[in-house]
Structure formats: structure tokens, C-alpha cells
DRENPA-3360 file (N, C-alpha, C; in nm, 2 decimals, always signed):
BEGIN
1 = MIFRYRDY = +4.01/+9.51/+10.32/+4.15/+9.63/+10.26/+4.28/+9.59/+10.36 ~ +4.38/+9.58/+10.29/+4.51/+9.50/+10.33/+4.59/+9.63/+10.40 ~ +4.65/+9.58/+10.50/+4.72/+9.68/+10.59/+4.88/+9.62/+10.57 ~ +4.87/+9.47/+10.64/+4.97/+9.37/+10.66/+5.03/+9.31/+10.54 ~ +5.18/+9.31/+10.49/+5.20/+9.18/+10.37/+5.31/+9.11/+10.46 ~ +5.31/+8.97/+10.42/+5.38/+8.89/+10.45/+5.39/+8.80/+10.38 ~ +5.49/+8.68/+10.38/+5.52/+8.58/+10.28/+5.55/+8.60/+10.19 ~ +5.61/+8.75/+10.11/+5.61/+8.74/+9.98/+5.74/+8.71/+9.93;
9 = HKVDNGWV = +5.82/+8.65/+10.03/+5.95/+8.66/+9.98/+5.97/+8.51/+9.89 ~ +6.03/+8.51/+9.76/+6.03/+8.43/+9.68/+6.18/+8.44/+9.62 ~ +6.26/+8.34/+9.71/+6.35/+8.28/+9.69/+6.44/+8.27/+9.56 ~ +6.53/+8.34/+9.50/+6.61/+8.35/+9.33/+6.45/+8.34/+9.24 ~ +6.35/+8.44/+9.28/+6.25/+8.43/+9.16/+6.26/+8.58/+9.13 ~ +6.33/+8.65/+9.12/+6.36/+8.78/+9.09/+6.25/+8.87/+9.17 ~ +6.22/+8.99/+9.13/+6.18/+9.09/+9.19/+5.99/+9.08/+9.21 ~ +5.96/+9.06/+9.33/+5.81/+9.07/+9.38/+5.74/+9.20/+9.42;
17 = KVFEDGYF = +5.63/+9.21/+9.39/+5.56/+9.31/+9.42/+5.50/+9.28/+9.54 ~ +5.51/+9.37/+9.67/+5.48/+9.34/+9.76/+5.35/+9.42/+9.81 ~ +5.32/+9.54/+9.75/+5.18/+9.63/+9.70/+5.23/+9.76/+9.63 ~ +5.08/+9.76/+9.59/+5.09/+9.89/+9.48/+4.99/+9.96/+9.52 ~ +4.97/+10.07/+9.57/+4.88/+10.15/+9.64/+4.88/+10.31/+9.57 ~ +4.83/+10.32/+9.45/+4.77/+10.47/+9.37/+4.97/+10.47/+9.35 ~ +5.03/+10.56/+9.36/+5.14/+10.64/+9.26/+5.23/+10.53/+9.39 ~ +5.22/+10.48/+9.47/+5.34/+10.41/+9.59/+5.32/+10.27/+9.59;
25 = KLSSIMVN = +5.44/+10.19/+9.52/+5.43/+10.10/+9.49/+5.60/+10.09/+9.54 ~ +5.58/+9.92/+9.61/+5.67/+9.82/+9.67/+5.70/+9.69/+9.61 ~ +5.86/+9.67/+9.57/+5.89/+9.53/+9.54/+6.01/+9.49/+9.62 ~ +6.01/+9.39/+9.64/+6.11/+9.31/+9.71/+6.19/+9.19/+9.62 ~ +6.32/+9.16/+9.66/+6.39/+9.03/+9.57/+6.49/+8.97/+9.68 ~ +6.47/+8.84/+9.71/+6.58/+8.77/+9.80/+6.62/+8.65/+9.73 ~ +6.77/+8.68/+9.76/+6.86/+8.54/+9.67/+6.95/+8.50/+9.73 ~ +6.99/+8.33/+9.72/+7.06/+8.26/+9.74/+7.17/+8.27/+9.67;
33 = KATSTVIN = +7.19/+8.35/+9.56/+7.29/+8.29/+9.47/+7.31/+8.40/+9.40 ~ +7.43/+8.48/+9.36/+7.47/+8.61/+9.30/+7.37/+8.62/+9.18 ~ +7.33/+8.75/+9.19/+7.20/+8.76/+9.07/+7.23/+8.91/+9.01 ~ +7.21/+8.90/+8.90/+7.21/+9.05/+8.84/+7.12/+9.07/+8.79 ~ +7.01/+9.21/+8.79/+6.89/+9.26/+8.75/+6.91/+9.38/+8.68 ~ +6.83/+9.42/+8.60/+6.81/+9.57/+8.54/+6.68/+9.61/+8.59 ~ +6.69/+9.73/+8.65/+6.55/+9.77/+8.72/+6.55/+9.93/+8.61 ~ +6.43/+9.95/+8.57/+6.38/+10.05/+8.50/+6.29/+10.13/+8.57;
41 = VTNGEGLL = +6.31/+10.25/+8.58/+6.22/+10.33/+8.69/+6.18/+10.46/+8.57 ~ +6.04/+10.43/+8.53/+6.03/+10.54/+8.39/+6.00/+10.62/+8.43 ~ +5.84/+10.64/+8.50/+5.74/+10.74/+8.50/+5.78/+10.80/+8.64 ~ +5.88/+10.78/+8.73/+5.87/+10.84/+8.87/+6.02/+10.83/+8.92 ~ +6.01/+10.82/+9.04/+6.15/+10.81/+9.13/+6.17/+10.67/+9.20 ~ +6.25/+10.63/+9.21/+6.33/+10.50/+9.32/+6.38/+10.50/+9.43 ~ +6.36/+10.42/+9.53/+6.49/+10.41/+9.63/+6.49/+10.29/+9.65 ~ +6.63/+10.24/+9.62/+6.63/+10.07/+9.64/+6.77/+10.09/+9.79;
49 = FALKGSVK = +6.72/+9.94/+9.84/+6.83/+9.94/+9.98/+6.81/+9.80/+9.97 ~ +6.86/+9.76/+10.09/+6.92/+9.58/+10.14/+6.89/+9.62/+10.28 ~ +6.79/+9.52/+10.35/+6.80/+9.50/+10.46/+6.86/+9.38/+10.52 ~ +6.93/+9.31/+10.37/+7.03/+9.19/+10.48/+7.10/+9.20/+10.33 ~ +7.23/+9.16/+10.37/+7.29/+9.11/+10.25/+7.39/+9.29/+10.19 ~ +7.45/+9.26/+10.07/+7.49/+9.37/+9.99/+7.44/+9.35/+9.85 ~ +7.43/+9.49/+9.77/+7.43/+9.51/+9.63/+7.55/+9.61/+9.58 ~ +7.54/+9.56/+9.45/+7.56/+9.70/+9.36/+7.50/+9.79/+9.26;
57 = VNGVSMSS = +7.48/+9.88/+9.27/+7.40/+9.99/+9.17/+7.52/+10.04/+9.07 ~ +7.51/+10.01/+8.94/+7.53/+10.05/+8.87/+7.71/+10.08/+8.87 ~ +7.71/+9.95/+8.96/+7.89/+9.92/+9.01/+7.91/+10.00/+9.12 ~ +7.85/+10.06/+9.21/+7.86/+10.10/+9.32/+7.85/+10.03/+9.45 ~ +7.91/+9.98/+9.50/+7.88/+9.89/+9.64/+7.81/+9.97/+9.72 ~ +7.68/+9.89/+9.79/+7.62/+9.93/+9.92/+7.62/+9.79/+10.00 ~ +7.65/+9.86/+10.14/+7.60/+9.75/+10.21/+7.46/+9.76/+10.26 ~ +7.42/+9.67/+10.38/+7.30/+9.66/+10.43/+7.24/+9.82/+10.47;
65 = FDVAYIPR = +7.17/+9.87/+10.44/+7.10/+10.00/+10.50/+7.12/+10.13/+10.43 ~ +7.26/+10.06/+10.32/+7.26/+10.23/+10.29/+7.17/+10.24/+10.15 ~ +7.11/+10.34/+10.09/+7.04/+10.39/+10.03/+7.05/+10.41/+9.91 ~ +7.02/+10.38/+9.79/+7.01/+10.44/+9.66/+6.87/+10.51/+9.58 ~ +6.91/+10.65/+9.55/+6.79/+10.73/+9.51/+6.83/+10.68/+9.38 ~ +6.72/+10.67/+9.26/+6.73/+10.65/+9.12/+6.62/+10.71/+9.08 ~ +6.70/+10.84/+8.99/+6.61/+10.95/+8.93/+6.51/+10.93/+8.80 ~ +6.41/+10.97/+8.81/+6.31/+10.95/+8.71/+6.37/+10.94/+8.57;
73 = GSSVKVEL = +6.32/+10.82/+8.47/+6.36/+10.78/+8.35/+6.47/+10.72/+8.33 ~ +6.53/+10.62/+8.48/+6.65/+10.56/+8.49/+6.64/+10.40/+8.44 ~ +6.78/+10.34/+8.40/+6.79/+10.22/+8.36/+6.88/+10.20/+8.46 ~ +6.89/+10.10/+8.58/+7.00/+10.07/+8.63/+7.04/+9.95/+8.68 ~ +7.13/+9.90/+8.69/+7.20/+9.75/+8.70/+7.23/+9.74/+8.83 ~ +7.13/+9.62/+8.86/+7.17/+9.56/+9.02/+7.19/+9.41/+9.04 ~ +7.34/+9.42/+9.08/+7.38/+9.33/+9.13/+7.39/+9.27/+9.28 ~ +7.30/+9.18/+9.32/+7.32/+9.14/+9.47/+7.40/+8.99/+9.50;
81 = NPGTLAYL = +7.45/+8.99/+9.59/+7.52/+8.89/+9.68/+7.41/+8.81/+9.71 ~ +7.49/+8.65/+9.74/+7.41/+8.58/+9.81/+7.39/+8.61/+9.94 ~ +7.22/+8.60/+9.96/+7.21/+8.56/+10.12/+7.11/+8.77/+10.10 ~ +7.10/+8.83/+9.98/+7.04/+8.94/+10.02/+6.88/+8.97/+10.03 ~ +6.88/+9.01/+10.10/+6.71/+9.08/+10.06/+6.67/+9.24/+10.04 ~ +6.64/+9.25/+9.98/+6.63/+9.42/+9.89/+6.53/+9.47/+9.87 ~ +6.50/+9.60/+9.86/+6.36/+9.67/+9.82/+6.40/+9.76/+9.74 ~ +6.26/+9.78/+9.65/+6.26/+9.86/+9.58/+6.13/+9.94/+9.57;
89 = AESWADNT = +6.17/+10.07/+9.63/+6.00/+10.16/+9.66/+6.01/+10.29/+9.53 ~ +5.93/+10.25/+9.46/+5.84/+10.35/+9.38/+5.75/+10.45/+9.38 ~ +5.76/+10.61/+9.38/+5.68/+10.68/+9.35/+5.68/+10.75/+9.26 ~ +5.60/+10.87/+9.20/+5.56/+10.98/+9.11/+5.69/+11.07/+9.14 ~ +5.73/+11.16/+9.06/+5.81/+11.24/+9.02/+5.83/+11.32/+8.91 ~ +5.83/+11.47/+8.92/+5.81/+11.59/+8.78/+5.94/+11.60/+8.73 ~ +6.08/+11.57/+8.82/+6.18/+11.60/+8.81/+6.27/+11.52/+8.78 ~ +6.39/+11.54/+8.68/+6.51/+11.42/+8.64/+6.59/+11.46/+8.72;
97 = REFYVKRR = +6.65/+11.40/+8.81/+6.79/+11.43/+8.92/+6.87/+11.37/+8.87 ~ +6.96/+11.38/+8.96/+7.11/+11.27/+8.98/+7.09/+11.15/+9.03 ~ +7.15/+11.07/+9.04/+7.17/+10.92/+9.10/+7.26/+10.95/+9.20 ~ +7.21/+10.93/+9.35/+7.32/+10.93/+9.45/+7.29/+10.81/+9.56 ~ +7.38/+10.82/+9.61/+7.38/+10.69/+9.76/+7.43/+10.74/+9.84 ~ +7.31/+10.72/+9.96/+7.34/+10.76/+10.12/+7.36/+10.65/+10.17 ~ +7.50/+10.66/+10.25/+7.55/+10.54/+10.33/+7.50/+10.57/+10.49 ~ +7.47/+10.43/+10.52/+7.41/+10.47/+10.68/+7.53/+10.51/+10.78;
105 = ESVKPVVS = +7.65/+10.50/+10.74/+7.77/+10.55/+10.84/+7.77/+10.68/+10.82 ~ +7.71/+10.74/+10.74/+7.71/+10.87/+10.72/+7.65/+10.95/+10.81 ~ +7.53/+10.88/+10.84/+7.36/+10.98/+10.91/+7.40/+10.94/+11.04 ~ +7.42/+11.05/+11.14/+7.39/+11.05/+11.27/+7.31/+11.02/+11.34 ~ +7.28/+10.94/+11.43/+7.11/+10.91/+11.45/+7.06/+10.99/+11.54 ~ +6.92/+11.01/+11.54/+6.86/+11.13/+11.62/+6.81/+11.03/+11.74 ~ +6.85/+11.04/+11.88/+6.81/+10.94/+11.99/+6.66/+11.06/+12.01 ~ +6.54/+10.99/+12.00/+6.41/+11.03/+12.01/+6.32/+11.00/+12.10;
113 = GVPPYERS = +6.26/+11.05/+12.18/+6.20/+11.01/+12.31/+6.28/+10.98/+12.42 ~ +6.21/+10.92/+12.51/+6.28/+10.87/+12.64/+6.19/+10.73/+12.66 ~ +6.27/+10.67/+12.76/+6.17/+10.55/+12.78/+6.04/+10.56/+12.85 ~ +5.98/+10.44/+12.80/+5.98/+10.35/+12.78/+5.90/+10.41/+12.61 ~ +5.94/+10.48/+12.58/+5.93/+10.54/+12.41/+6.07/+10.60/+12.35 ~ +6.17/+10.51/+12.36/+6.32/+10.57/+12.33/+6.34/+10.50/+12.20 ~ +6.41/+10.58/+12.08/+6.46/+10.49/+11.99/+6.56/+10.59/+11.93 ~ +6.66/+10.52/+11.83/+6.72/+10.59/+11.74/+6.67/+10.56/+11.62;
121 = VYTMIGEG = +6.64/+10.71/+11.57/+6.63/+10.74/+11.42/+6.73/+10.77/+11.32 ~ +6.75/+10.70/+11.22/+6.86/+10.76/+11.11/+6.77/+10.80/+11.00 ~ +6.76/+10.92/+11.00/+6.69/+10.99/+10.83/+6.75/+10.96/+10.73 ~ +6.76/+10.92/+10.61/+6.83/+10.89/+10.52/+6.80/+10.98/+10.40 ~ +6.71/+10.99/+10.37/+6.60/+11.07/+10.27/+6.55/+11.19/+10.34 ~ +6.61/+11.30/+10.37/+6.55/+11.39/+10.45/+6.46/+11.52/+10.36 ~ +6.40/+11.58/+10.40/+6.37/+11.71/+10.33/+6.45/+11.80/+10.27 ~ +6.58/+11.81/+10.27/+6.72/+11.83/+10.25/+6.79/+11.79/+10.16;
129 = DPADSFLM = +6.72/+11.68/+10.15/+6.82/+11.56/+10.02/+6.69/+11.53/+9.89 ~ +6.77/+11.55/+9.80/+6.73/+11.56/+9.62/+6.62/+11.44/+9.66 ~ +6.50/+11.49/+9.60/+6.38/+11.42/+9.54/+6.24/+11.47/+9.55 ~ +6.15/+11.40/+9.50/+6.01/+11.44/+9.46/+5.91/+11.45/+9.59 ~ +5.90/+11.31/+9.60/+5.79/+11.24/+9.69/+5.89/+11.17/+9.80 ~ +6.00/+11.10/+9.80/+6.03/+11.02/+9.93/+6.11/+11.10/+10.03 ~ +6.05/+11.03/+10.15/+6.14/+11.05/+10.24/+6.14/+10.91/+10.32 ~ +6.30/+10.88/+10.38/+6.31/+10.75/+10.42/+6.40/+10.76/+10.52;
137 = GYTEGSIG = +6.39/+10.68/+10.64/+6.47/+10.63/+10.67/+6.48/+10.51/+10.80 ~ +6.54/+10.48/+10.89/+6.52/+10.34/+10.98/+6.53/+10.41/+11.12 ~ +6.43/+10.35/+11.20/+6.38/+10.37/+11.30/+6.44/+10.22/+11.42 ~ +6.54/+10.22/+11.53/+6.58/+10.13/+11.58/+6.51/+10.14/+11.73 ~ +6.42/+10.08/+11.79/+6.41/+10.11/+11.92/+6.47/+10.02/+12.02 ~ +6.48/+10.08/+12.13/+6.52/+10.02/+12.25/+6.43/+9.89/+12.32 ~ +6.53/+9.82/+12.38/+6.45/+9.66/+12.45/+6.31/+9.69/+12.47 ~ +6.20/+9.66/+12.42/+6.07/+9.65/+12.51/+6.03/+9.80/+12.50;
145 = NWTSYPPH = +6.04/+9.90/+12.45/+6.03/+10.02/+12.41/+5.90/+10.05/+12.29 ~ +5.82/+10.13/+12.30/+5.73/+10.19/+12.21/+5.84/+10.27/+12.08 ~ +5.78/+10.32/+11.98/+5.82/+10.38/+11.89/+5.70/+10.47/+11.79 ~ +5.73/+10.53/+11.69/+5.64/+10.64/+11.65/+5.53/+10.68/+11.76 ~ +5.61/+10.78/+11.89/+5.53/+10.76/+12.01/+5.60/+10.88/+12.05 ~ +5.56/+10.99/+12.11/+5.38/+10.99/+12.13/+5.28/+10.99/+11.98 ~ +5.18/+10.91/+12.00/+5.10/+10.87/+11.86/+5.10/+10.98/+11.78 ~ +5.12/+10.99/+11.66/+5.12/+11.11/+11.53/+5.06/+11.02/+11.42;
153 = RHDGKPEA = +4.99/+11.15/+11.36/+4.95/+11.09/+11.22/+5.00/+11.19/+11.12 ~ +5.01/+11.14/+10.99/+5.00/+11.26/+10.84/+4.93/+11.21/+10.75 ~ +4.79/+11.21/+10.77/+4.68/+11.15/+10.68/+4.69/+11.23/+10.53 ~ +4.71/+11.13/+10.42/+4.74/+11.18/+10.29/+4.91/+11.19/+10.27 ~ +4.98/+11.14/+10.35/+5.11/+11.08/+10.32/+5.15/+10.92/+10.35 ~ +5.07/+10.88/+10.24/+5.11/+10.71/+10.27/+5.26/+10.67/+10.32 ~ +5.27/+10.59/+10.42/+5.37/+10.53/+10.47/+5.40/+10.41/+10.47 ~ +5.49/+10.30/+10.45/+5.54/+10.20/+10.46/+5.61/+10.16/+10.58;
161 = YIFYNIDP = +5.59/+10.07/+10.68/+5.71/+10.05/+10.75/+5.76/+9.89/+10.72 ~ +5.88/+9.86/+10.74/+5.96/+9.75/+10.65/+6.05/+9.69/+10.82 ~ +6.00/+9.60/+10.84/+6.03/+9.54/+11.00/+6.16/+9.45/+10.98 ~ +6.22/+9.49/+11.08/+6.37/+9.37/+11.11/+6.42/+9.42/+11.25 ~ +6.48/+9.29/+11.28/+6.55/+9.23/+11.41/+6.46/+9.24/+11.52 ~ +6.36/+9.20/+11.51/+6.26/+9.18/+11.59/+6.29/+9.03/+11.65 ~ +6.26/+8.92/+11.53/+6.28/+8.76/+11.57/+6.39/+8.75/+11.71 ~ +6.35/+8.66/+11.77/+6.26/+8.54/+11.77/+6.14/+8.58/+11.89;
169 = GFAVQFIL = +6.17/+8.71/+11.89/+6.05/+8.79/+11.97/+5.94/+8.84/+11.87 ~ +5.85/+8.91/+11.92/+5.76/+8.98/+11.83/+5.71/+9.14/+11.89 ~ +5.61/+9.20/+11.79/+5.60/+9.35/+11.81/+5.47/+9.36/+11.76 ~ +5.39/+9.46/+11.80/+5.28/+9.46/+11.75/+5.28/+9.64/+11.68 ~ +5.19/+9.64/+11.57/+5.19/+9.78/+11.48/+5.04/+9.85/+11.50 ~ +5.02/+9.92/+11.56/+4.87/+9.93/+11.58/+4.81/+10.09/+11.45 ~ +4.68/+10.10/+11.39/+4.69/+10.18/+11.35/+4.53/+10.24/+11.37 ~ +4.55/+10.36/+11.41/+4.42/+10.38/+11.50/+4.38/+10.54/+11.44;
177 = SEDEELAY = +4.23/+10.51/+11.39/+4.15/+10.62/+11.32/+4.03/+10.66/+11.39 ~ +3.95/+10.73/+11.33/+3.77/+10.76/+11.34/+3.73/+10.68/+11.32 ~ +3.78/+10.58/+11.20/+3.69/+10.43/+11.16/+3.71/+10.32/+11.22 ~ +3.85/+10.31/+11.23/+3.87/+10.18/+11.29/+4.03/+10.18/+11.39 ~ +4.03/+10.05/+11.45/+4.13/+10.06/+11.59/+4.19/+9.92/+11.52 ~ +4.27/+9.90/+11.46/+4.39/+9.79/+11.39/+4.50/+9.77/+11.49 ~ +4.54/+9.64/+11.51/+4.67/+9.58/+11.58/+4.71/+9.45/+11.52 ~ +4.83/+9.45/+11.43/+4.89/+9.36/+11.39/+5.02/+9.32/+11.44;
185 = VVHDFDVV = +5.03/+9.23/+11.50/+5.16/+9.15/+11.54/+5.23/+9.12/+11.42 ~ +5.37/+9.21/+11.42/+5.48/+9.19/+11.29/+5.59/+9.09/+11.39 ~ +5.66/+9.05/+11.30/+5.82/+9.02/+11.26/+5.87/+9.06/+11.17 ~ +5.98/+8.96/+11.14/+6.08/+9.04/+11.06/+6.05/+9.01/+10.92 ~ +6.06/+9.13/+10.87/+6.03/+9.19/+10.70/+5.87/+9.17/+10.67 ~ +5.79/+9.15/+10.77/+5.65/+9.23/+10.77/+5.66/+9.39/+10.73 ~ +5.54/+9.38/+10.65/+5.52/+9.54/+10.58/+5.40/+9.59/+10.62 ~ +5.39/+9.71/+10.64/+5.28/+9.76/+10.71/+5.24/+9.87/+10.63;
193 = LIRKGYHP = +5.15/+9.88/+10.56/+5.12/+10.01/+10.48/+5.00/+10.09/+10.56 ~ +5.06/+10.21/+10.59/+4.98/+10.32/+10.70/+4.92/+10.43/+10.61 ~ +4.78/+10.43/+10.56/+4.74/+10.50/+10.47/+4.70/+10.65/+10.55 ~ +4.64/+10.64/+10.68/+4.62/+10.75/+10.75/+4.61/+10.67/+10.91 ~ +4.56/+10.76/+11.02/+4.56/+10.71/+11.15/+4.70/+10.74/+11.23 ~ +4.69/+10.74/+11.35/+4.80/+10.72/+11.44/+4.86/+10.59/+11.40 ~ +4.95/+10.59/+11.42/+5.07/+10.45/+11.41/+5.17/+10.43/+11.52 ~ +5.16/+10.41/+11.63/+5.23/+10.35/+11.68/+5.25/+10.22/+11.72;
201 = NVASTINR = +5.37/+10.19/+11.79/+5.41/+10.03/+11.80/+5.51/+10.02/+11.93 ~ +5.48/+9.88/+11.94/+5.55/+9.85/+12.07/+5.62/+9.70/+12.04 ~ +5.75/+9.71/+12.13/+5.81/+9.56/+12.11/+5.75/+9.46/+12.26 ~ +5.79/+9.33/+12.25/+5.75/+9.27/+12.33/+5.90/+9.29/+12.45 ~ +5.90/+9.25/+12.56/+6.01/+9.28/+12.66/+6.13/+9.22/+12.62 ~ +6.15/+9.14/+12.52/+6.28/+9.04/+12.51/+6.35/+9.09/+12.41 ~ +6.28/+9.18/+12.29/+6.33/+9.23/+12.19/+6.32/+9.42/+12.16 ~ +6.35/+9.44/+12.07/+6.33/+9.59/+12.00/+6.25/+9.55/+11.92;
209 = ISYAWVIA = +6.20/+9.70/+11.86/+6.12/+9.71/+11.72/+6.21/+9.80/+11.61 ~ +6.26/+9.70/+11.51/+6.29/+9.83/+11.45/+6.23/+9.77/+11.30 ~ +6.27/+9.92/+11.18/+6.22/+9.90/+11.08/+6.22/+10.03/+10.97 ~ +6.26/+10.02/+10.84/+6.23/+10.09/+10.73/+6.14/+10.15/+10.73 ~ +6.14/+10.31/+10.72/+5.96/+10.40/+10.73/+6.03/+10.45/+10.56 ~ +5.93/+10.42/+10.44/+5.94/+10.48/+10.32/+5.80/+10.59/+10.34 ~ +5.81/+10.73/+10.37/+5.69/+10.80/+10.28/+5.70/+10.87/+10.17 ~ +5.57/+10.81/+10.09/+5.55/+10.89/+9.94/+5.45/+11.01/+9.96;
217 = APRGQRTL = +5.54/+11.11/+9.97/+5.42/+11.21/+9.99/+5.35/+11.27/+9.89 ~ +5.26/+11.32/+9.84/+5.21/+11.33/+9.73/+5.26/+11.50/+9.70 ~ +5.24/+11.56/+9.61/+5.28/+11.72/+9.55/+5.24/+11.80/+9.64 ~ +5.31/+11.88/+9.61/+5.34/+11.99/+9.78/+5.32/+11.95/+9.90 ~ +5.31/+11.82/+9.94/+5.36/+11.76/+10.09/+5.45/+11.72/+10.15 ~ +5.61/+11.73/+10.09/+5.70/+11.65/+10.12/+5.80/+11.72/+10.25 ~ +5.74/+11.68/+10.35/+5.76/+11.76/+10.47/+5.73/+11.61/+10.57 ~ +5.81/+11.63/+10.68/+5.81/+11.56/+10.82/+5.72/+11.61/+10.92;
225 = AVNVHPLY = +5.65/+11.66/+10.86/+5.51/+11.77/+10.93/+5.41/+11.66/+10.98 ~ +5.37/+11.62/+11.11/+5.27/+11.53/+11.19/+5.20/+11.58/+11.28 ~ +5.08/+11.57/+11.29/+5.00/+11.61/+11.40/+4.98/+11.48/+11.53 ~ +5.01/+11.52/+11.64/+5.04/+11.46/+11.79/+4.91/+11.46/+11.80 ~ +4.86/+11.30/+11.90/+4.72/+11.27/+11.96/+4.72/+11.39/+12.04 ~ +4.60/+11.44/+12.07/+4.61/+11.55/+12.14/+4.64/+11.50/+12.33 ~ +4.57/+11.38/+12.34/+4.57/+11.32/+12.46/+4.73/+11.30/+12.52 ~ +4.84/+11.31/+12.43/+5.01/+11.27/+12.46/+5.05/+11.36/+12.42;
233 = SGLPMGQT = +4.99/+11.49/+12.39/+5.08/+11.62/+12.33/+5.17/+11.66/+12.44 ~ +5.14/+11.65/+12.54/+5.23/+11.68/+12.68/+5.34/+11.60/+12.71 ~ +5.34/+11.49/+12.64/+5.45/+11.40/+12.69/+5.62/+11.42/+12.62 ~ +5.71/+11.42/+12.72/+5.84/+11.46/+12.70/+5.88/+11.40/+12.54 ~ +5.96/+11.46/+12.45/+5.96/+11.42/+12.32/+6.11/+11.43/+12.29 ~ +6.21/+11.52/+12.34/+6.37/+11.48/+12.34/+6.37/+11.56/+12.21 ~ +6.49/+11.52/+12.16/+6.50/+11.52/+12.00/+6.40/+11.44/+11.90 ~ +6.40/+11.52/+11.80/+6.28/+11.44/+11.68/+6.33/+11.50/+11.56;
241 = HLRLSK = +6.28/+11.40/+11.47/+6.33/+11.44/+11.32/+6.17/+11.46/+11.27 ~ +6.11/+11.49/+11.37/+5.97/+11.51/+11.28/+5.94/+11.69/+11.32 ~ +5.84/+11.75/+11.24/+5.79/+11.86/+11.23/+5.62/+11.87/+11.33 ~ +5.67/+11.90/+11.46/+5.49/+11.83/+11.57/+5.41/+11.95/+11.58 ~ +5.29/+11.89/+11.52/+5.21/+12.01/+11.55/+5.08/+11.94/+11.64 ~ +5.04/+12.02/+11.75/+4.95/+11.95/+11.84/+4.81/+11.99/+11.82;
% end
């Protein structure tokens, strides 16, 4: 079973599927020249965001790390500027909502944890934002620190991490469950799909670990509730965007 995805970049070759796992799908596009595409989100909802470069969605300009919510049944025009790397996440949706853009600059980060597991978290699509399935944001760790820590899990709510601002160093992503213990070395734009288990990660001492996180919650479970590993439940957390259960 594959958990880490890399080398999916196909420059100037249109949208490329990174993974499709049940109702949760992630695609990517990377361009060196100005490119215009049309996205059809027919049976669910979508999130579009760029980790490099900038785009326009239906004429609305978006910088890197801004997020566009694409409603069920929508067809949108996406214009990508040269040097852009963008992603489209898709999941189920029952409701037809309005298109909107969430600006990274409008989101106040939460500084969560304490050294050596300190990070800034930008919740772009939270529990209070219009969506049926998606929760989404960005985590940017301090240099050499752990994130997604103390270790926690939310089995049944699949989550994708898309890493950035790691190179030229490296980081390690763990997935720990009753069935297996996995560790993946990750670099910029690697994608890790977390289906279950605790999933802490750590940066090397010369770099930070940063990633977009996208949760595609099933019906009735669209919350940021998590279960903390009992061995680590006493660690100080400070502020957090999560709902912690011990």
C-alpha cells in the first residue's frame, strides 16, 4: 500500500493525478509557461491552491497559499502563471455552495506547541468555513522541530500532507499504528497520505518542516477532533487548532 507520492511532476503536461483513495483525490499541475485550463467538479467539492507561483480562478487572482473553494457541480477557468505548481483536492459533497477564496494573509496563525515541537498553523478551511468534507491549512515548523506533535490520530478521516520549504535539507514523516510503524524521508512537494495512525514528523537541524494539510472527512465527522497518544498526553501544548482527546 503506497503512502508517499513523489516524482509526479510533469511540467507543461496538464493536470496529473497524485492519488485517488476512495472519495479523496489529489491532482497537481506544474507549468513553465502561461497556461489556461478548465476544471469540472461534478460530483463533489474541490479545493485549489498553489504552493509556487500564482493563478486566477474565474478571473479572481490568487497568490501562493491562497485557497479557492470550488462547489459541487462547478466548472471553473484556471489561469496559471509561469513557474506555478498548483493542486486540486476533491472529495464528496451533498450540498451546492458558493465559490469563495480564502486569503492566506487574512488568516492569523496559531503558534502551537513549545520547542522542540513548535510550529505556526494557518487554518484556511476550518470547521466554521463552508464545506461538506474538507478541512485544510498550512503548518510551518520551527527549524529542527517536530510538528503534528504530541502524536495524535484521527482514524477514518484521511489526510494528505504536501511538503514544502524543506530542501536542501530533509525531514522524516512517521505513521504509527497497531499494524505497522513506517518512516518516510520527505523533501519539497512529496505527498504523504495518512489513512490511520499517529503521524508525527520532524525536520533536520538545518531546516524546518512545512506542509499543506488536507483532511477529507466522511459524512458526520467534519471536525478537527483528534486522539493524542496516551504516552504523550501530558506534554504542554499551548495554543492549538485541534480538539484534543486523551
